[in-house]
C-alpha positions in Angstrom: -7.2 -5.1 15.0 -6.0 -8.4 16.3 -2.9 -9.9 14.6 -4.7 -13.2 14.0 -7.6 -11.5 12.2 -5.1 -9.6 10.1 -3.5 -12.9 9.1 -7.0 -14.4 8.4 -7.8 -11.5 6.1 -4.6 -12.1 4.2 -5.8 -15.6 3.3 -8.7 -14.2 1.3 -8.1 -13.5 -2.4 -9.7 -10.5 -4.0 -9.4 -9.1 -7.5 -8.1 -5.6 -7.9 -7.5 -3.6 -10.9 -4.9 -0.9 -10.9 -4.2 1.4 -13.8 -0.9 2.1 -15.4 0.2 5.7 -15.1 4.0 5.3 -14.9 6.6 2.6 -15.2 8.5 0.9 -12.4 11.6 2.3 -13.9 10.5 5.7 -12.7 11.2 4.6 -9.2 14.6 3.2 -9.8 13.9 0.2 -12.0 16.4 -2.0 -10.1 16.1 -5.8 -10.1 14.3 -6.4 -6.8 13.1 -9.9 -7.7 14.2 -11.4 -4.4 13.2 -8.4 -2.2 9.9 -8.2 -0.4 7.6 -5.2 -0.5 9.1 -4.1 2.8 12.7 -4.5 1.5 11.9 -2.4 -1.5 10.2 0.3 0.5 13.0 0.3 3.0 15.6 0.8 0.2 13.8 3.9 -1.1 14.2 7.2 0.9 10.8 8.3 -0.3 9.1 5.7 2.0 10.9 6.2 5.3 7.7 7.3 7.1 5.8 4.3 5.7 8.5 1.9 6.7 8.7 3.4 10.2 4.9 3.1 10.5 4.9 -0.5 9.3 7.5 -1.4 11.9 5.7 0.5 14.7 2.5 -1.3 13.9 4.2 -4.7 14.1 3.3 -5.5 10.4 6.8 -5.8 9.0 7.0 -9.5 9.6 3.7 -10.1 7.9 4.5 -7.9 4.9 7.9 -9.7 4.4 6.0 -13.0 4.4 4.8 -15.0 1.4 2.0 -12.7 0.3 0.8 -12.0 -2.3 0.3 -8.3 -1.6 -0.5 -5.2 -3.5 0.6 -2.2 -1.5 -0.5 1.3 -2.2 2.5 3.1 -0.8 2.2 6.8 0.2 5.4 8.8 -0.1 7.0 10.7 2.7 5.5 13.8 1.1 2.0 12.3 1.4 2.6 11.7 5.1 3.9 15.2 5.4 0.6 16.6 4.0 -1.3 15.2 7.0 -2.2 17.7 9.8 0.8 18.5 12.0 1.4 15.9 14.7 -0.7 13.2 13.1 2.1 10.8 12.3 3.7 11.3 15.7 0.4 10.6 17.4 -0.2 7.5 15.3 3.2 6.1 16.1 2.4 6.1 19.9 1.8 2.6 21.3 -1.6 3.5 22.6 -2.7 4.2 19.0 -1.6 0.8 17.6 -5.1 -0.3 16.5 -5.6 3.0 14.6 -2.2 2.8 12.9 -2.8 -0.8 11.9 -6.2 0.1 10.5 -4.7 2.8 8.4 -1.9 0.7 7.1 -4.0 -2.3 6.3 -6.3 0.0 4.3 -3.3 0.4 1.9 -2.9 -3.4 1.3 -4.8 -5.8 -0.9 -4.2 -9.5 -0.5 -3.4 -10.2 -4.1 -0.7 -9.3 -6.6 -2.3 -6.9 -9.1 -0.4 -5.4 -12.0 -1.5 -2.2 -13.7 -2.4 -4.0 -16.9 -5.3 -5.6 -15.0 -7.1 -2.2 -14.7 -10.7 -1.9 -15.8 -12.2 1.4 -16.8 -14.4 3.1 -14.3 -15.0 2.2 -10.7 -13.5 -1.0 -9.2 -14.4 -1.6 -5.6 -12.0 -4.0 -3.8 -11.5 -5.1 -0.3 -8.3 -4.4 1.7 -6.7 -6.7 4.2 -8.3 -4.4 6.9 -11.7 -5.5 5.6 -12.7 -2.1 4.1 -13.8 -1.5 0.6 -11.9 1.0 -1.5 -12.5 2.4 -5.0 -9.9 2.0 -7.7 -11.0 4.3 -10.5 -9.5 4.5 -13.9 -10.5 7.5 -16.0 -9.1 9.9 -18.6 -7.2 11.7 -15.9 -5.4 8.5 -14.7 -6.0 6.2 -11.8 -7.2 7.1 -8.3 -7.2 4.9 -5.2 -9.9 6.6 -3.2 -8.8 10.3 -3.4 -5.1 9.5 -4.0 -3.5 9.6 -7.4 -1.3 6.7 -8.5 2.0 8.2 -9.5 4.1 5.1 -10.2 3.0 1.4 -10.8 4.3 -2.1 -11.0 7.2 -2.0 -8.7 7.6 -5.8 -8.4 8.6 -7.6 -5.3 9.1 -11.3 -4.5 5.8 -11.3 -2.6 3.7 -8.8 -4.5 3.8 -5.3 -6.1 3.9 -1.7 -5.0 2.0 1.2 -6.6 3.0 4.6 -5.3 0.3 7.1 -4.3 0.4 10.8 -3.5 -1.9 10.7 -0.4 -2.3 8.7 2.8 -5.6 6.8 2.6 -7.8 7.0 5.6 -10.5 4.3 6.2 
């Protein structure tokens, strides 16, 4: 993916609904009102793989920008559940396009809080240009096949919702 097309995709505004399954305080609850989504992820040991991938993909500067962003952030445990060697392979320079495609599949160009959830299926477009289903049901909220485990971690340029799987476009 070209960096310019990534920036163009960020300019679009899409409505996303994300369900409330936990409170931001379950992930520390600190006042991060001046921190970006990248700053918050970098300050949490549960997102070290995600932060390394964002940096390797050259997306850190974009995600520390104005936004707004909604980031579905897989934990290190979620990355660890991928087949052995997958993360190391994705971090290689020759796989930059693939890594960017996966990471941009986790970002929506809007700030969407959990209170905006609608019951049922909600198809939204990611900054990578793919559609993903955000589904609220009696068993909680799913982003594709991933379960939302914490919501509404506010940042100066958006919000983070923690998920238990890496989403693959």
